[in-house]
LUMKENU-726166 format. One record per residue: residue in three letters; x, y, z of N, C-alpha, C, O in turn. Coordinates in pm, whole numbers, plus 50000, padded with zeros to 5 digits. Layout:
AlaXYZXYZXYZXYZ
...
//
This chain:
Met760093090037378759233078937380758193078037500757063073337489
Phe758733082937613758043079637709756803091137760755933089237845
Thr757053102837681755913111737691754813106037598753633104337628
Gln755383103237483754243099637375753253085737422752073083037398
Val754213079037493753193066237563752313070937639751173068237601
Ser752393078637760751433086337843750093092937753748913089837769
Gln750683103437648750033111937595748883100437515747673100337537
Arg749503092437433748563083337360747503074637441746343072737404
Leu748003070437541747233060437639746043070937709744883067337693
Leu746243081737773745373091137817744313092137730743143089437756
Glu744943097737581743473100137473742843089437441741643089737414
Trp743603078037438742743065137428741653060237542740633053537525
Tyr742203065937662741433061837769740223068237779739313063037843
Lys740033082137707739043090737732737663082537660736483084637689
Asp738183073137563737023066437471736863055337501735783050037474
His737943047537568737653034337590737763028437729737763016237747
Ala737843035437807737683032837962736543024837995735403028037960
Arg736863012638075735723005738099735083010138210735603016238303
Asn733633005938198732523014138270732503002538417731692993538440
Leu733583006338491733562999538639732763004038747733253014838779
Pro731813001638817731133004638944732073011639034731483019439109
Trp733153011139046734233015039152735103029039090735993035739143
Arg734573030038981735533041438916734573053938913733503054138852
Lys735013062638975734273076238997735163087938962736353086538932
Glu734563099138968735213112438910736153114539029737353115439005
Asn735773115139141736073118539252736443102239352735763099339450
Pro737503094239305737493080939353737583080539536738203088639605
Asp736893070339578736763066839709737773058539753737853047439700
Pro738653062039847739703051639861739333040739915740133031439908
Tyr738153038439980737543025540032737133020839914737563009439899
Ala736503024639825735843017439696737303013339605737303003439533
Val738363020939617739393014039562740153004739615740912997139555
Leu739903005339754740612993639826739802981239820740362970439836
Val738542981839798737872970439797738042963839684738342951939692
Ser737902970239557738032966339437739132958039400739122947039345
Glu740582968839460741702958839413742082950339484743182945539457
Ile741432945739589741782935539678740892923739603741432913239567
Met739502926339582738482915139487739662912039379740062900439367
Leu740272923539294740602919039170742072913739158742732913439055
Gln742442909839279743672901439285743642885639227743142876839298
Gln744022883639138743732869039091742412865639049742192853739029
Thr741392874839031740122874438986739692882438892739812894538913
Arg739112878138772738552884538649737672895438702737222894038815
Val737352907338623736342920238670735392913938635734662914238734
Glu734762906638536733252900638542732792894738644731672896438690
Thr734012884438706733842876438853733392888138955732402887439028
Val734152897038949734232908339080733062915639075732532919439179
Ile732642917838981731502933338944730262926539069730232931939180
Pro729402916139044728332914239140728802913839269728062918039357
Tyr729982909239301730422905239437730972920839476730782922139596
Tyr731402929439436731492939739476730132948739500729952954939606
Glu729412948839416728142954739423727492948939550727262956239646
Arg727282939539550726582932039689727462937339818726902942339915
Trp728542936239811729802940839899729382957339956729262960940073
Met729232964739843729172977139877727832981139954727682989340044
Asn726822972139885725402977039967725482973640089724962981640167
Arg726152960740154726252958540285727132963940381726822966240498
Phe728432966340319729522974540371729932985240305730842983940222
Pro729392997140328729283008140199730553016740243730953025540166
Asn731323013840393732223024040441733353015640517733333003340526
Leu734013021240553735063013640672734653010940769735113001440832
Glu733453019840822732963016640966732193007540974732283001141078
Thr731113002940869730282989940860731172977440832730972966440883
Leu732172980540743732802968740759733542964540871733442952440887
Ala734342971140964735012971241064734112967941194734652964541299
Gln732542969241181732132966541277731422952041281730982946041379
Ala731442947441122730942934741119731722923841152732942924141148
Pro730942912441192731612900041226732342894041155731902893241041
Leu733532887841174734292881341054733322871640950733292872540827
Glu732542862241036731922853840975731142860140865731302856640748
Glu730462867640894729602878740810730242882940677729682881940568
Val731472887840697732462890740584732942882940513733122886140395
Leu733312870440558733572857340486732222851740389732322847140275
Arg731242852940448729972848840410729732856240277729362850540174
Tyr730022871840288729642879740152730842878940047730632882739931
Trp732352872940091733082870240011733072857939963733942855739879
Glu732262848039992732302833039963731932831439773730922835339713
Gly733022825039724732862823439606734082831639527734202829539407
Leu734922840339590735552845439513736852841139552737772844539477
Gly737182832839676738282826339691739382835639751739282847439784
Tyr740472827339758741702830939825741302841839951741622853639950
Tyr740522835040061739602838440168740922849840278740512855340381
Ser741832850640250742752854040346742502872840295742572882540371
Arg742272872740175741872885540134740902891940181741092904040182
Ala739732887740228738712888540307739052893640432738822904940474
Arg739742882540500740202885640618740952898540651740612906340741
Asn742202900340554743022912740536742072925640540742242935840606
Leu741052922640455740062936740418739412941640541739262953640562
His738902930040645738452932940744739192939640839738752949840893
Arg740592933440872741332938840976742002952540946742312961441024
Thr742162951640796742672968940755741562977340786741852988440830
Ala740212974040771739132984240804739182986640961739042998141002
Gln739332978641031739432978041195740632986841217740462995841300
Ile741862986141158743082992541202742613006941148742723015541235
Leu742153011341033741713024240981740883031941086741183043541116
Val740053026841131738913032441205739423033641336739153044041395
Gln740183024241398740303024941530742073031441550742373036241659
Ser742863031041466744323040441463744093052541386744613062841429
Tyr743473052941288743663064741165742313073541189742193084041125
Gln741293069441280740113077241276739263075441150738343083441135
Gly739433067141067738833061940945739483069940819739043069540704
Ile740353075640854741183084340743742203075440661742943069240737
Phe742433073240528743473065340469744783073440497744733085740507
Pro745723067740506746793071340488747293075440351746963066440273
Gln747893084140293747983087440145749823080540109750073077939991
Glu750543079140178751813076540157751963061340108751283053440173
Leu752533057340032752843046739976753413036140107752983024740125
Ser754233041540174754963032040295753973032040397754203023140478
Asp752923039040424752003036440542751103028540466750633019640537
Leu750653028240342749613019140292750233007540290749452998040298
Gln751413004640282751962990840262752062984340393752382972540402
Lys751792992140505751822985240653750522979140670750322970640757
Leu749582983240587748202974340639748082961140604748932956740527
Pro747092952840649747042941640615746912936040461745952941440408
Gly747552927140376747282925140265747152933040158746482930540058
Ile748072946640191748402957540089749912955340023750822958440099
Gly750162952239939751282950739882751802963939826751332974939856
Ile753002961339728753432975339657752312979839533752132991739503
Tyr751722970239475750902973039370749372980639421748862991039379
Thr748952972639509747742977839566747952991939639747093000639654
Ala749262992239681749303004239757749633017939657749443029839681
Ala750053013139567750563020739433749103024239370748913035439321
Ala748253015939371747093019939304746053029139384745353037839332
Ile746073026539486745233031839599745963050539595745303060939593
Ala747163049239596747913060239622747463070639467746983081939476
Ser747653066039381747443070639227746433074339212746243086039177
Ile745273064239236743993066939164742983074639279742053082139250
Ala743353071139402742403081139502743113092539570742633099239661
Phe744303094039515745243106439585745783112939501746083124339539
Gly746163109039350746673117139251748513114639283749383121839235
Gln748723103639368750313105139385750893099039248750443090239175
Lys752073106939239752753100539102753603088839125754793089039154
Ile752753077439107753493064539113752933054739051751733052339065
Ala753863046538962753433036338882752693023638940753543018039009
Ala751753017838943750913007838954751032993938858750262992738762
Val751842985638882752312974638779751732963138851752162959138959
Asp750642957438781750362943138783750592933338670751292936838574
Gly750102922738674750272914738580749772920138411750362915738313
Asn748872927838403748302930638279749372942038235750042940838133
Ile749452952538316750682960538276751932955238261752582961538178
Arg752572944838317753752938938308753912934938162754972935838100
Arg752562929838103752832923437996752772934637906753662933437822
Val752022946037886752052954837819753452963737802753832968837697
Leu754102964337924755252970937903756462960337848757412964337782
Ser756272946037886757442939037829757082940237689758072942737620
Arg756122939437631755962939837453756192953337437756742955437329
Leu756002963037498756322978937436757822978637442758472980637340
Phe758322976537540759872978737537760742966437478761972967437482
Gln760172955537426760782943737390761612937437508762752933537484
Ile761122936237625762082924737736761722915837731760542912537744
Thr763092905937702763272894137638763592884537753763622872437731
Glu763872890737905764012884237989762732879338094761822887138121
Pro762802864638151761572861738198760932871038305761722877438374
Val759822872438324759202884138397758782879538502757942886338560
Ser759222866038567759502860438697760502863438767760562859738884
Leu761352869738717762912872938783762802887138845762352896838785
Pro763322887238987763162899239045763862909538971763302920338986
Glu764782910038904765532919538813764672926038699764582938038673
Thr764082915438638763052921438536762122927738584761862939038542
Arg761422921938681760282932038733760732944938785759952954438785
Asp761862945938828762342961038877762352967838733761652977538703
Lys763052962738665763302971138549761902974438473761922984738406
Ile760722967038475759662971338417759012983938508758452993738458
Gln759232981438663759022990238729759233003538741758473012538776
Asn760643003438699761513016538637761093023338521760953035538521
Leu760883015738414760223020438298758853026338332758503037538296
Ala758153018638399756683023238391756743035038510755713041738515
Gln757713038438600757993051338660758283063638561757693074438559
Gln759133060138495759463068938354758363071938265758483082138197
Cys757373065638252756293069438160755073076838229754083081138170
Leu755283077438346754013085838423754113099038350755133104338305
Pro752453104738345752543118138321752573129038434752383124638547
Pro752723139838423752983147538516751483150738579751533156438688
Asp750523148838543749283148638604748413135538563748963128138481
Lys747133131538607746393120738579747143108538575747293101138477
Thr747593107138686748683092938720747443083738740747563072738685
Gly746313085638803745393075638815744833069938710744713057838691
Asp744403080438626743733078638471744893065938426744573054138417
Tyr746233071038401746963066038328747423049838363747673041138281
Asn747453048738506747583035238560745963025738508746023014138468
Gln745183030238516744063027538481743953022438346743403012138307
Ala744683032738271744583032138104745363018338077744833009038016
Leu746563017938125747593007638120746762995138150746852986038067
Met746022993538249745312981538326744162977338220743992965538191
Asp743272988938157742382985438072743022981837952742392972937896
Leu744062985437890744942982137769745102966737775744802959037685
Gly745562963937883746002949937904744772940237914744912928937868
Ala743712943437965742662936437994741962937137855741532926037824
Thr741732946537764741052944337659741792942737520741222937437424
Val743152947737512743772947337412744752939537384744812931537291
Cys745842942737495747072935037465747252922137581747922919337681
Leu746122916037489745892902937586746932891137552747562889337448
Pro746932884337661747992873237662748222865137539749312862037493
Arg746972862037490747252852237368746462859737250745292861937281
Phe746822864337117746462868837008745692883837039744522887537028
Pro747152891737091746702905437133746412912736989746962910236883
Lys745202924337019744592932436914745512943136874745242954936897
Cys746612939436815747672951536793746772962336708746862974036745
Asp746072960036619745532969536549744492977036583743822983836505
Leu744282975836736743152984036815744342992436913744073001836988
Cys745622986836894746262994637019746983007837005747823009636917
Pro746613017237097747033030037066748913033037055749493043437022
Leu749373022437087750683021037120751583015937007752793017336989
Val750493008836924751192998536813752323006036729753182999236674
Gln752333017236720753523024836629754903026036730756023027636684
Leu754613024936869755643026236949756393012137014757423011437081
Cys755553002136973755792989737040757092981536962757072978536842
Leu757972979237035758962972836974758832959736967759682955536889
Ala758032949437020757972939637007757122937136874757472928736791
Tyr755982945036859755012945036725756032948036634756012940036540
Gln756922956336625758042962536525758592949736481758532946636362
Asn759082942936559760012929136552759082917236530759532905836519
Arg757772920136525756752906536525757232893236649757332881036635
Lys757402900536748757782892636887756422892336977756262883837064
Gln755492902036949754372901537037753672890137089752922891937185
Asn753822877337034753342867237077754292858737152753852848337201
Glu755692862237168756842856937221757062862037366757622856537461
Ile756382875237357756652883337502755362884737576754322884737510
Pro755302885837703756512883537782756842867237769756152858237722
Val758292867037834758882854537822758492849337990758582855638096
Lys758072836437964757962829938098758502817538123758632810738022
Thr758942811438251759692802638288758282789638279757072791038300
Gly759072777438241757992765238247757312764338372757852766038481
Lys756132761638352755142756538461755622743438540756012733038487
Lys755522745938661755622730438749754452724538768753342729838770
Ser754752712638784753492701538769752762702838914753412701939019
Ile751612704538912750602709439026750422694439098750172684139036
Pro750562694939200750462682639298748862679239321747962687639330
Ser748732664439327746962661539365747072656339514747962649239560
Val745942661639580745802657739689744442650839733743412657139710
Val744362636939803742902631939822742682633839958743552633140045
Val741492636139977741112641840102739662634940144738852633740052
Thr739342630940260737872626840287737202636140365737792646340402
Ala735892633940399734922647540449733982636440483733672627240407
Ala733412638640646732202633640700731132638740709731222650340749
Ile729712634040682728802641740673727952630340818727452619140814
Ile728122638940916727442630041041726132639541084726072651041127
Glu725232631041057723982637341098723242633041231723432621541270
Asp722502640441298721532635141394720362644541380720222656741392
Arg719362632141343718072637141281718082649541193718672647741087
Asp717652660141209717602673141102718702681641121718792693141077
Arg719632674641195720872682541225722312675241147722472663441119
Val723252686641124724612679741060725552688941125725382700341169
Leu726792679841122727552684241223729002692541111729512687141013
Ile729352706841171730152712541089731362719741213731202723541329
Ala732332719541141733612728041181733952735341135733892735241012
Gln734562747141211735262759541157736702756741151737262750441241
Arg737312761141047738832758441025739372771641120738692781241155
Pro740892768741153741752778041219742022791541161742492792241048
Glu741822799441212741732814841082743022817841042743252827640972
Asn743912810141082745372811641019745462798640922745232787440969
Gly745712800040820745662788040717744942789440597744442800240566
Leu744812777640513744142777340384742452777040429742062768540509
Leu741672785340380740282786540388739912789540551738982784540614
Gly740922799140598740722798740751739322809040801738932820140765
Gly738992802240870737472811740953736252803440853735092807240869
Leu736492793840765735272788340695734902776640759735692769240817
Trp733542774840747732902762140791733112749540699733302751740580
Glu733082737240741733522726240650732882712640744732712711740866
Phe732652704140648732302691140702733712686540714734552687340625
Pro733942679740878735372676340904735702662540823735002654340763
Gly737392664240854737892651640773739282659340727739592670640766
Gly739972652140647741282653540631741892644340520741332634740467
Lys743332649640490744182641240385744532629040401745212626940501
Val744322621240343744642605340340746052604940330746682611840250
Glu746682594940428747972596140417748582583740355747742575940310
Asn749802580340341750412567840218749952555240315750302553940432
Gly749142546540245748962533440281747732532540365747482522040424
Glu746832544240377745722544640425744732541640302745022545740190
Thr743132531740334742242535840302741282545740305741432552640406
Leu740402549040241739612560740251738952561740355738762572840406
Ser738412548940414737572549540535738442547840646737772548640749
Glu739862545240676740762546140775741232560040783741412565140893
Cys741462566240677741952580840720740752589240753741032600140804
Leu739102585740730738472591440761738072591240913737582600640975
Lys738382578440962738232574741120739172581841177738862590341261
Arg740612579441136741552585841197741192602741200741222608341310
Glu740882610241085740982621441124739952627241190740152638341240
Ile738732621441201737592625241306738012623141447737702631141535
Phe738702612541468739282610041609740302621741650740272626741763
Glu741122625441560742062636741578741472647941592741662655341689
Glu740682650541493740142666241493738752665541602738752674441686
Leu737822657541606736952657141705736952648841831735992650141907
Gly737962640041862738062631841949737012620641967736822614942074
Val736362618141854735072607041859735662597541730736402599941634
Leu734842583441787735002572641697733652573941629732582577441678
Ile734042568941463732872570241390732772555841317733722547941316
Glu731572553341258731202542641174731102549641027730312558941009
Val731962544640923731812550040788730672544940733730442532940745
Gly729912552240674728832545140589728932544940428729892539340376
Gln727942551140348727812552940233728582565940184728792576040252
Leu728992563440048729812573239977728802583439946727772580639885
Phe729082594339985728212606639940728212613739814727222617139749
Gly729732616239782730032619039659731542621039652732242620039753
Val732092624239515733422626839467733592642039454732452645039416
Tyr734132651139460734192663139431735512667239393736442661739452
His735762675639311737142678839233737272697239273736342705039293
His738642699739273738602714939284740272717439269741092709139310
Ala740592728539212742122732139204742322744039248741722753939205
Tyr743372744239354743882757139402745072761739328745382754439234
Thr745962774339354746682776239304748112768639285748892769339190
His748202761039405749652752139396749192739039402750102731139376
Phe747952732739432747562719339422746302714739372745482723939377
Lys745842704539326744452699539349743782692639439744582685839503
Val742632691139478742122683839571741202675039501740622678439398
Val741052661239569740012654039516739342646839661739862639139741
Leu738082652439657737532648039810736312640839799735312642139728
His736722631939899735512619739889734442621440030734952618240138
Ala733472624640031732472627440112731552615040167730472613440110
Phe731872607040262730862598240323730012601440421730252611240490
Glu728912594040442728062594940566728732588840667729682581740634
Ala728402590140802729362585840891728372589641036727732599941057
Gln728512578441116727972579841248728622579141351729452570141360
Ile728432588641462729362585741608729072572041644727972566741629
Gln730202566141695729972554541800730842553041912731572544041953
Asp730442567841958731102569142082730472577142193729802587342180
Ser730742571642291729642577342431729972595242452729202604642474
Gln731262594642435731452608842448731042619842322731202617342202
Pro730512631742374730202642042223731622646542181732622647542251
Pro731452649242033732842655841964732702668842059731772673642123
Arg734212672642036734652683342089735872689841951736502683141870
Pro735832703741967736992705141876738242707541924738712717541977
Ile738822694241892740492696541919741162702941832742032711041862
Gln740792699841707741792706441624741162722341531741782731041471
Ala739912720641552739082728841485738802742241564738782740841686
Glu738622752641525738292764041592736922763341674736702767341788
Glu736242758541601734552757041662733912745941612734102745241491
Ile733272737541653731812728541601730792732141622730662739741719
Arg729622728741545728372731441567727312719341491727532713641384
Trp726312717741567725282710941507724372719141438723792727741505
Val724152718341337723212727141275722102722241199722262711141148
Ser720672729941174720102723141080720462726640957720972737440925
Ile720162716140876720562712140736720052726440626720722729240527
Pro719082732540656718622743840545719632754840586720112762740506
Ser719932754540721720662767040793722152763440748722982768940820
Leu722642756240656723842754640630724432767540533725622769340509
Gln723402775340488723392785840381723882799240467724232809740414
Glu723842797140587724052806340685725672809640717726062820140769
Tyr726502798940675727792796740711728552796840608728432787840525
Pro729482806740591730552806940478731292794340453731652788340554
Met731572789340339732242777140332732772779040198732392787740120
Gly733832768940173734752769340056734012761939973733042756040020
Lys734402760439808733862756539714732942743039722731742740939711
Ile734352732939751733562720239796732692716839908731852707839908
Asp732972725440011731912720440094730612727240096729712723940173
Arg730512738739993729462742939963728692735439871727482734339893
Leu729192730039770728752717939679727922706139774726832701239745
Ile728632703339876728292694239940726852697140017725902689240020
Ala726902709440077725792715540147724432714940082723362710340121
Arg724832721839956723732721939846723012707239823721802705339819
Glu724122696639808723472685139738722902678439854722072669639831
Leu723272681740000722432678540129721172682940119720252674740124
Val720992692840109719942698540110718682696439999717472697840017
Glu719222693739911718352688139774718162673439812717012669239806
Arg719052665739847718432651139873717412651739992716452643940000
Lys717642659840070716642658140215715422665140177714332660040202
Tyr715552680640097714092686440082713872688439954713352699139922
Gly714272677239833713722679739698714102690539640715272693139612
Asn713042698239615713042712139511712982723539608712782734439554
Arg713132723539746712972736039828714052739739780714952732139746
Lys714082753139772714852763939731715982764939832715752765739952
Phe717232764839780718412769239842719052778339822719442778339705
Val719522790339905720302798639840721482801339949721522801340072
Gly722432803539845723822798939912725072799039806726192795739843
//
């Protein structure tokens, strides 16, 4: 059966491979790295324009390694999970400084690089260097769970080990990169999470779940935990045509991005009390909280945020200073587009420009 799986997949892939900008006849390891990092928890359709813009600006390891982190984050803005961009930047620097710009080809060496786990290392090793290694992501895990009718929850480590072993056994003697990408494409376009297109699948005659009419029950997942909601505040502090923004510490959520200063509401606090406390702790100044600017909602992987942004004025003779922030800056409102921000802060920035300058075009 294992040989049949690889043969049928490779035949199918010849005619049905997705036309993706990072796929080349002679794959570039850097292009594979960038695409695989961008594709972590992000859909292909979303990634393509970001990838193309990124490669125009950072076409190789050297240009990425030499770029300032702030510019790297700006080009990443909108993809989320910003630690990926920081790790990609650091990986480029390590490869240029310690490897003379040459990618290591061994799985163990690739995994030593920042942000490169077992799947990404396997993808680079197999696609770029032809190593006989199975790359197993969520799509492939779903395909193989159905193909071999695996009824244990896929979140369990022992189940994942079982699927990894099956994936390795299915590898063809050559064209490993094409085979791994064929599995990726099959999971993305045919063996869908809901309503799989079994009539289009080249493996349907081999699929145990299909034979037993269990394709909609597999993969087996454990129940989802409820996602907590966090209420936060932010201050829009203006000085004539300038506004105050703070840079988040590099280590942590949205590290290195710029934001309108503020923080999480504690038990028993009003929104105004929270904002005054947060600004004093973060910037060392007292403020007067003014009108509500807007309320913004955003969901992260493990929690949701409801942010209340307020206009505010400094009521202190001392200037603000970065106590908890990496850095603070007074910037012109139109220049906010030059600073990498998370989704909510970018929404605030755009709305601030629109309120101040009407129909003036704001790019960012």
